[in-house]
TORKOL-4160 file (C-alpha; in steps of 0.2 Angstrom, whole numbers, padded with zeros to 4 digits, m for minus):
322
<pt num="1" X="m0055" Y="m0163" Z="m0029"/>
<pt num="2" X="m0056" Y="m0170" Z="m0012"/>
<pt num="3" X="m0069" Y="m0159" Z="m0003"/>
<pt num="4" X="m0058" Y="m0159" Z="0013"/>
<pt num="5" X="m0043" Y="m0152" Z="0003"/>
<pt num="6" X="m0038" Y="m0134" Z="0007"/>
<pt num="7" X="m0040" Y="m0123" Z="m0008"/>
<pt num="8" X="m0024" Y="m0116" Z="m0015"/>
<pt num="9" X="m0019" Y="m0099" Z="m0010"/>
<pt num="10" X="m0024" Y="m0085" Z="m0022"/>
<pt num="11" X="m0010" Y="m0079" Z="m0033"/>
<pt num="12" X="m0005" Y="m0060" Z="m0030"/>
<pt num="13" X="0005" Y="m0048" Z="m0040"/>
<pt num="14" X="0011" Y="m0032" Z="m0033"/>
<pt num="15" X="0013" Y="m0017" Z="m0045"/>
<pt num="16" X="0024" Y="m0002" Z="m0041"/>
<pt num="17" X="0025" Y="0011" Z="m0054"/>
<pt num="18" X="0035" Y="0023" Z="m0044"/>
<pt num="19" X="0048" Y="0013" Z="m0034"/>
<pt num="20" X="0061" Y="0021" Z="m0022"/>
<pt num="21" X="0077" Y="0018" Z="m0013"/>
<pt num="22" X="0071" Y="0024" Z="0005"/>
<pt num="23" X="0084" Y="0031" Z="0016"/>
<pt num="24" X="0081" Y="0035" Z="0035"/>
<pt num="25" X="0092" Y="0044" Z="0047"/>
<pt num="26" X="0091" Y="0054" Z="0064"/>
<pt num="27" X="0098" Y="0070" Z="0070"/>
<pt num="28" X="0095" Y="0080" Z="0086"/>
<pt num="29" X="0086" Y="0095" Z="0079"/>
<pt num="30" X="0081" Y="0100" Z="0061"/>
<pt num="31" X="0085" Y="0118" Z="0058"/>
<pt num="32" X="0088" Y="0129" Z="0043"/>
<pt num="33" X="0105" Y="0134" Z="0036"/>
<pt num="34" X="0116" Y="0124" Z="0048"/>
<pt num="35" X="0124" Y="0107" Z="0043"/>
<pt num="36" X="0114" Y="0093" Z="0052"/>
<pt num="37" X="0125" Y="0079" Z="0059"/>
<pt num="38" X="0115" Y="0063" Z="0056"/>
<pt num="39" X="0116" Y="0045" Z="0062"/>
<pt num="40" X="0120" Y="0030" Z="0051"/>
<pt num="41" X="0108" Y="0029" Z="0036"/>
<pt num="42" X="0096" Y="0015" Z="0034"/>
<pt num="43" X="0093" Y="0009" Z="0016"/>
<pt num="44" X="0077" Y="0000" Z="0010"/>
<pt num="45" X="0068" Y="m0005" Z="m0006"/>
<pt num="46" X="0053" Y="0006" Z="m0006"/>
<pt num="47" X="0037" Y="0011" Z="m0015"/>
<pt num="48" X="0020" Y="0006" Z="m0012"/>
<pt num="49" X="0019" Y="m0011" Z="m0021"/>
<pt num="50" X="0036" Y="m0016" Z="m0016"/>
<pt num="51" X="0032" Y="m0013" Z="0002"/>
<pt num="52" X="0016" Y="m0023" Z="0001"/>
<pt num="53" X="0026" Y="m0037" Z="m0007"/>
<pt num="54" X="0039" Y="m0037" Z="0007"/>
<pt num="55" X="0025" Y="m0038" Z="0020"/>
<pt num="56" X="0017" Y="m0052" Z="0011"/>
<pt num="57" X="0033" Y="m0062" Z="0010"/>
<pt num="58" X="0037" Y="m0058" Z="0029"/>
<pt num="59" X="0020" Y="m0066" Z="0034"/>
<pt num="60" X="0023" Y="m0081" Z="0023"/>
<pt num="61" X="0015" Y="m0077" Z="0007"/>
<pt num="62" X="0023" Y="m0079" Z="m0010"/>
<pt num="63" X="0019" Y="m0063" Z="m0020"/>
<pt num="64" X="0026" Y="m0059" Z="m0037"/>
<pt num="65" X="0032" Y="m0041" Z="m0040"/>
<pt num="66" X="0032" Y="m0030" Z="m0055"/>
<pt num="67" X="0041" Y="m0013" Z="m0055"/>
<pt num="68" X="0053" Y="m0002" Z="m0065"/>
<pt num="69" X="0071" Y="0002" Z="m0062"/>
<pt num="70" X="0083" Y="0014" Z="m0070"/>
<pt num="71" X="0101" Y="0020" Z="m0067"/>
<pt num="72" X="0112" Y="0016" Z="m0052"/>
<pt num="73" X="0098" Y="0017" Z="m0039"/>
<pt num="74" X="0088" Y="0005" Z="m0050"/>
<pt num="75" X="0103" Y="m0007" Z="m0050"/>
<pt num="76" X="0103" Y="m0005" Z="m0031"/>
<pt num="77" X="0085" Y="m0009" Z="m0030"/>
<pt num="78" X="0087" Y="m0024" Z="m0041"/>
<pt num="79" X="0101" Y="m0031" Z="m0030"/>
<pt num="80" X="0091" Y="m0028" Z="m0014"/>
<pt num="81" X="0075" Y="m0036" Z="m0020"/>
<pt num="82" X="0086" Y="m0052" Z="m0025"/>
<pt num="83" X="0094" Y="m0052" Z="m0008"/>
<pt num="84" X="0077" Y="m0052" Z="0000"/>
<pt num="85" X="0071" Y="m0067" Z="m0011"/>
<pt num="86" X="0057" Y="m0058" Z="m0019"/>
<pt num="87" X="0051" Y="m0064" Z="m0036"/>
<pt num="88" X="0053" Y="m0047" Z="m0045"/>
<pt num="89" X="0052" Y="m0042" Z="m0063"/>
<pt num="90" X="0060" Y="m0025" Z="m0065"/>
<pt num="91" X="0056" Y="m0017" Z="m0082"/>
<pt num="92" X="0071" Y="m0005" Z="m0088"/>
<pt num="93" X="0068" Y="0014" Z="m0089"/>
<pt num="94" X="0080" Y="0027" Z="m0095"/>
<pt num="95" X="0080" Y="0039" Z="m0080"/>
<pt num="96" X="0086" Y="0035" Z="m0062"/>
<pt num="97" X="0074" Y="0027" Z="m0049"/>
<pt num="98" X="0070" Y="0040" Z="m0036"/>
<pt num="99" X="0077" Y="0042" Z="m0019"/>
<pt num="100" X="0066" Y="0047" Z="m0004"/>
<pt num="101" X="0071" Y="0050" Z="0014"/>
<pt num="102" X="0065" Y="0052" Z="0032"/>
<pt num="103" X="0074" Y="0061" Z="0046"/>
<pt num="104" X="0069" Y="0058" Z="0064"/>
<pt num="105" X="0072" Y="0073" Z="0075"/>
<pt num="106" X="0078" Y="0065" Z="0092"/>
<pt num="107" X="0075" Y="0080" Z="0102"/>
<pt num="108" X="0056" Y="0081" Z="0099"/>
<pt num="109" X="0052" Y="0064" Z="0091"/>
<pt num="110" X="0045" Y="0073" Z="0075"/>
<pt num="111" X="0047" Y="0064" Z="0059"/>
<pt num="112" X="0051" Y="0073" Z="0042"/>
<pt num="113" X="0048" Y="0064" Z="0026"/>
<pt num="114" X="0054" Y="0070" Z="0010"/>
<pt num="115" X="0046" Y="0061" Z="m0005"/>
<pt num="116" X="0053" Y="0064" Z="m0023"/>
<pt num="117" X="0041" Y="0064" Z="m0038"/>
<pt num="118" X="0051" Y="0051" Z="m0047"/>
<pt num="119" X="0058" Y="0049" Z="m0065"/>
<pt num="120" X="0048" Y="0055" Z="m0080"/>
<pt num="121" X="0042" Y="0040" Z="m0090"/>
<pt num="122" X="0040" Y="0040" Z="m0108"/>
<pt num="123" X="0025" Y="0033" Z="m0116"/>
<pt num="124" X="0034" Y="0018" Z="m0122"/>
<pt num="125" X="0040" Y="0014" Z="m0104"/>
<pt num="126" X="0023" Y="0015" Z="m0095"/>
<pt num="127" X="0015" Y="0006" Z="m0110"/>
<pt num="128" X="0027" Y="m0008" Z="m0108"/>
<pt num="129" X="0021" Y="m0011" Z="m0091"/>
<pt num="130" X="0003" Y="m0013" Z="m0097"/>
<pt num="131" X="0009" Y="m0024" Z="m0111"/>
<pt num="132" X="0018" Y="m0035" Z="m0099"/>
<pt num="133" X="0002" Y="m0037" Z="m0088"/>
<pt num="134" X="m0009" Y="m0040" Z="m0103"/>
<pt num="135" X="0003" Y="m0054" Z="m0109"/>
<pt num="136" X="0002" Y="m0064" Z="m0092"/>
<pt num="137" X="m0005" Y="m0081" Z="m0093"/>
<pt num="138" X="m0011" Y="m0086" Z="m0080"/>
<pt num="139" X="m0016" Y="m0069" Z="m0074"/>
<pt num="140" X="m0015" Y="m0066" Z="m0055"/>
<pt num="141" X="m0030" Y="m0068" Z="m0044"/>
<pt num="142" X="m0026" Y="m0052" Z="m0035"/>
<pt num="143" X="m0017" Y="m0037" Z="m0043"/>
<pt num="144" X="m0011" Y="m0025" Z="m0030"/>
<pt num="145" X="m0007" Y="m0008" Z="m0037"/>
<pt num="146" X="0000" Y="0004" Z="m0024"/>
<pt num="147" X="0009" Y="0020" Z="m0024"/>
<pt num="148" X="0009" Y="0036" Z="m0034"/>
<pt num="149" X="0011" Y="0037" Z="m0053"/>
<pt num="150" X="0028" Y="0045" Z="m0059"/>
<pt num="151" X="0028" Y="0060" Z="m0071"/>
<pt num="152" X="0023" Y="0056" Z="m0088"/>
<pt num="153" X="0011" Y="0042" Z="m0084"/>
<pt num="154" X="m0007" Y="0047" Z="m0088"/>
<pt num="155" X="m0020" Y="0049" Z="m0074"/>
<pt num="156" X="m0031" Y="0035" Z="m0081"/>
<pt num="157" X="m0017" Y="0022" Z="m0080"/>
<pt num="158" X="m0025" Y="0014" Z="m0065"/>
<pt num="159" X="m0042" Y="0015" Z="m0073"/>
<pt num="160" X="m0035" Y="0004" Z="m0088"/>
<pt num="161" X="m0029" Y="m0008" Z="m0075"/>
<pt num="162" X="m0046" Y="m0009" Z="m0067"/>
<pt num="163" X="m0053" Y="m0013" Z="m0085"/>
<pt num="164" X="m0040" Y="m0026" Z="m0087"/>
<pt num="165" X="m0043" Y="m0035" Z="m0071"/>
<pt num="166" X="m0062" Y="m0035" Z="m0074"/>
<pt num="167" X="m0058" Y="m0043" Z="m0091"/>
<pt num="168" X="m0047" Y="m0056" Z="m0084"/>
<pt num="169" X="m0058" Y="m0060" Z="m0068"/>
<pt num="170" X="m0045" Y="m0053" Z="m0056"/>
<pt num="171" X="m0048" Y="m0042" Z="m0041"/>
<pt num="172" X="m0039" Y="m0025" Z="m0041"/>
<pt num="173" X="m0033" Y="m0019" Z="m0024"/>
<pt num="174" X="m0029" Y="0000" Z="m0026"/>
<pt num="175" X="m0019" Y="0011" Z="m0014"/>
<pt num="176" X="m0016" Y="0028" Z="m0022"/>
<pt num="177" X="m0024" Y="0046" Z="m0022"/>
<pt num="178" X="m0030" Y="0061" Z="m0031"/>
<pt num="179" X="m0035" Y="0060" Z="m0050"/>
<pt num="180" X="m0028" Y="0043" Z="m0053"/>
<pt num="181" X="m0039" Y="0036" Z="m0039"/>
<pt num="182" X="m0054" Y="0045" Z="m0045"/>
<pt num="183" X="m0052" Y="0039" Z="m0063"/>
<pt num="184" X="m0050" Y="0021" Z="m0057"/>
<pt num="185" X="m0066" Y="0022" Z="m0046"/>
<pt num="186" X="m0076" Y="0028" Z="m0062"/>
<pt num="187" X="m0072" Y="0011" Z="m0069"/>
<pt num="188" X="m0075" Y="0002" Z="m0053"/>
<pt num="189" X="m0062" Y="m0008" Z="m0043"/>
<pt num="190" X="m0063" Y="m0021" Z="m0030"/>
<pt num="191" X="m0054" Y="m0013" Z="m0015"/>
<pt num="192" X="m0047" Y="0004" Z="m0011"/>
<pt num="193" X="m0037" Y="0009" Z="0004"/>
<pt num="194" X="m0038" Y="0028" Z="0007"/>
<pt num="195" X="m0033" Y="0038" Z="0022"/>
<pt num="196" X="m0044" Y="0052" Z="0029"/>
<pt num="197" X="m0035" Y="0065" Z="0019"/>
<pt num="198" X="m0037" Y="0056" Z="0003"/>
<pt num="199" X="m0055" Y="0052" Z="0006"/>
<pt num="200" X="m0058" Y="0071" Z="0009"/>
<pt num="201" X="m0049" Y="0075" Z="m0007"/>
<pt num="202" X="m0059" Y="0062" Z="m0016"/>
<pt num="203" X="m0076" Y="0067" Z="m0010"/>
<pt num="204" X="m0073" Y="0086" Z="m0008"/>
<pt num="205" X="m0081" Y="0085" Z="0009"/>
<pt num="206" X="m0074" Y="0090" Z="0026"/>
<pt num="207" X="m0078" Y="0073" Z="0034"/>
<pt num="208" X="m0075" Y="0080" Z="0052"/>
<pt num="209" X="m0085" Y="0067" Z="0062"/>
<pt num="210" X="m0085" Y="0048" Z="0062"/>
<pt num="211" X="m0103" Y="0047" Z="0055"/>
<pt num="212" X="m0097" Y="0057" Z="0040"/>
<pt num="213" X="m0082" Y="0048" Z="0035"/>
<pt num="214" X="m0091" Y="0031" Z="0038"/>
<pt num="215" X="m0105" Y="0037" Z="0027"/>
<pt num="216" X="m0093" Y="0043" Z="0013"/>
<pt num="217" X="m0084" Y="0026" Z="0013"/>
<pt num="218" X="m0101" Y="0017" Z="0012"/>
<pt num="219" X="m0107" Y="0028" Z="m0002"/>
<pt num="220" X="m0092" Y="0023" Z="m0013"/>
<pt num="221" X="m0098" Y="0005" Z="m0011"/>
<pt num="222" X="m0116" Y="0009" Z="m0013"/>
<pt num="223" X="m0113" Y="0019" Z="m0029"/>
<pt num="224" X="m0104" Y="0003" Z="m0036"/>
<pt num="225" X="m0087" Y="0012" Z="m0038"/>
<pt num="226" X="m0078" Y="0000" Z="m0026"/>
<pt num="227" X="m0084" Y="m0016" Z="m0018"/>
<pt num="228" X="m0074" Y="m0013" Z="m0003"/>
<pt num="229" X="m0067" Y="0003" Z="0006"/>
<pt num="230" X="m0054" Y="0000" Z="0019"/>
<pt num="231" X="m0052" Y="0018" Z="0027"/>
<pt num="232" X="m0037" Y="0020" Z="0038"/>
<pt num="233" X="m0038" Y="0034" Z="0051"/>
<pt num="234" X="m0021" Y="0034" Z="0060"/>
<pt num="235" X="m0024" Y="0037" Z="0079"/>
<pt num="236" X="m0043" Y="0036" Z="0076"/>
<pt num="237" X="m0043" Y="0018" Z="0070"/>
<pt num="238" X="m0050" Y="0011" Z="0053"/>
<pt num="239" X="m0066" Y="0008" Z="0044"/>
<pt num="240" X="m0072" Y="m0006" Z="0033"/>
<pt num="241" X="m0086" Y="m0003" Z="0021"/>
<pt num="242" X="m0093" Y="m0017" Z="0010"/>
<pt num="243" X="m0109" Y="m0022" Z="0002"/>
<pt num="244" X="m0113" Y="m0032" Z="0018"/>
<pt num="245" X="m0111" Y="m0017" Z="0030"/>
<pt num="246" X="m0099" Y="m0005" Z="0038"/>
<pt num="247" X="m0087" Y="m0010" Z="0053"/>
<pt num="248" X="m0076" Y="0001" Z="0064"/>
<pt num="249" X="m0060" Y="m0004" Z="0072"/>
<pt num="250" X="m0054" Y="0006" Z="0087"/>
<pt num="251" X="m0035" Y="0011" Z="0087"/>
<pt num="252" X="m0024" Y="m0001" Z="0097"/>
<pt num="253" X="m0015" Y="0006" Z="0112"/>
<pt num="254" X="0003" Y="0006" Z="0106"/>
<pt num="255" X="0018" Y="0018" Z="0107"/>
<pt num="256" X="0022" Y="0025" Z="0090"/>
<pt num="257" X="0040" Y="0025" Z="0084"/>
<pt num="258" X="0037" Y="0030" Z="0066"/>
<pt num="259" X="0022" Y="0031" Z="0054"/>
<pt num="260" X="0033" Y="0026" Z="0039"/>
<pt num="261" X="0026" Y="0010" Z="0030"/>
<pt num="262" X="0010" Y="0009" Z="0041"/>
<pt num="263" X="m0002" Y="0011" Z="0026"/>
<pt num="264" X="0008" Y="m0002" Z="0015"/>
<pt num="265" X="0009" Y="m0014" Z="0030"/>
<pt num="266" X="m0010" Y="m0012" Z="0032"/>
<pt num="267" X="m0012" Y="m0017" Z="0014"/>
<pt num="268" X="0000" Y="m0031" Z="0015"/>
<pt num="269" X="m0008" Y="m0039" Z="0030"/>
<pt num="270" X="m0026" Y="m0038" Z="0023"/>
<pt num="271" X="m0020" Y="m0045" Z="0006"/>
<pt num="272" X="m0011" Y="m0059" Z="0015"/>
<pt num="273" X="m0027" Y="m0064" Z="0023"/>
<pt num="274" X="m0037" Y="m0063" Z="0007"/>
<pt num="275" X="m0024" Y="m0074" Z="m0001"/>
<pt num="276" X="m0028" Y="m0088" Z="0011"/>
<pt num="277" X="m0047" Y="m0086" Z="0008"/>
<pt num="278" X="m0050" Y="m0078" Z="0025"/>
<pt num="279" X="m0067" Y="m0069" Z="0027"/>
<pt num="280" X="m0066" Y="m0050" Z="0023"/>
<pt num="281" X="m0069" Y="m0044" Z="0040"/>
<pt num="282" X="m0055" Y="m0055" Z="0047"/>
<pt num="283" X="m0043" Y="m0050" Z="0033"/>
<pt num="284" X="m0047" Y="m0032" Z="0039"/>
<pt num="285" X="m0042" Y="m0036" Z="0056"/>
<pt num="286" X="m0025" Y="m0043" Z="0050"/>
<pt num="287" X="m0023" Y="m0026" Z="0040"/>
<pt num="288" X="m0026" Y="m0016" Z="0056"/>
<pt num="289" X="m0014" Y="m0027" Z="0066"/>
<pt num="290" X="0000" Y="m0025" Z="0052"/>
<pt num="291" X="m0003" Y="m0007" Z="0050"/>
<pt num="292" X="m0002" Y="m0005" Z="0069"/>
<pt num="293" X="0014" Y="m0016" Z="0070"/>
<pt num="294" X="0023" Y="m0005" Z="0058"/>
<pt num="295" X="0021" Y="0010" Z="0070"/>
<pt num="296" X="0032" Y="0001" Z="0082"/>
<pt num="297" X="0047" Y="0000" Z="0069"/>
<pt num="298" X="0058" Y="0016" Z="0067"/>
<pt num="299" X="0065" Y="0022" Z="0051"/>
<pt num="300" X="0059" Y="0014" Z="0035"/>
<pt num="301" X="0054" Y="m0002" Z="0044"/>
<pt num="302" X="0039" Y="m0012" Z="0040"/>
<pt num="303" X="0029" Y="m0023" Z="0052"/>
<pt num="304" X="0037" Y="m0037" Z="0061"/>
<pt num="305" X="0027" Y="m0053" Z="0059"/>
<pt num="306" X="0028" Y="m0057" Z="0077"/>
<pt num="307" X="0020" Y="m0041" Z="0082"/>
<pt num="308" X="0006" Y="m0043" Z="0069"/>
<pt num="309" X="0002" Y="m0060" Z="0076"/>
<pt num="310" X="0002" Y="m0054" Z="0093"/>
<pt num="311" X="m0009" Y="m0039" Z="0089"/>
<pt num="312" X="m0022" Y="m0047" Z="0078"/>
<pt num="313" X="m0032" Y="m0055" Z="0091"/>
<pt num="314" X="m0034" Y="m0038" Z="0100"/>
<pt num="315" X="m0042" Y="m0030" Z="0085"/>
<pt num="316" X="m0061" Y="m0028" Z="0089"/>
<pt num="317" X="m0073" Y="m0024" Z="0076"/>
<pt num="318" X="m0090" Y="m0015" Z="0079"/>
<pt num="319" X="m0103" Y="m0015" Z="0066"/>
<pt num="320" X="m0112" Y="0002" Z="0063"/>
<pt num="321" X="m0131" Y="0003" Z="0062"/>
<pt num="322" X="m0139" Y="0005" Z="0046"/>
């Protein structure tokens, strides 16, 4: 190989166990009982891994996508992903793909998000996902598993993914919460992206001060449960903990239109940079920029690539002592 040649981008597969058709609308005021007259409804393909794949594609990456689809909503999802040019494999399920929706209250600027549990999967349906992954040759360099698990899927599902990735020499990037996250960490993962609420739930600690949440993120790395923790803090910024140290990114001064898609955009920006072999700290700044850029988009919108590239140079990292 020519030593001056650029190494090929890492291959990335985004997994979504609980996809959704995301709807977004606006009304003047949300009140009980009365009919609420709404604006036109925006429709988007949603669910953690799908959103991450959409962000990767917008930034110029070429992710593969694995998900499940059932019923008329699943048919709509399949059509939409094809229209967006994503390389998607959608395994069939019996029950309908879920719908989730967001209502923006124009009088107050408040946002109301209604997230459904998703269809109940049979053992055969969720096992088919694992069988599909196990049969992949070549296996992806990076497997992004993002989002909740639908009813019927055991909480150790992501832990099994962690073992599979380790056996195939791949990195698992995991963005989930609760018992599935805890079980996966017991097996060890490459990178997790909790928010502060999820980290509090995971540790059982209040984590009320920056030093406390920074220490909690670093402890997960020091204990060998994750090699990298990318902690998102909303209006408080973000924290990166690795075996090399801990860094803090202050929040960017932007006007928030909607928080929908910010976490998925963060993961997409970070993984896009990793896909191109960029250093981890630089990849983290791309994640912060992408997550911040998503806040500028109303409804179900994800980050705009132009906003991401404009914001990324303004992300400043501070290494914490110790």
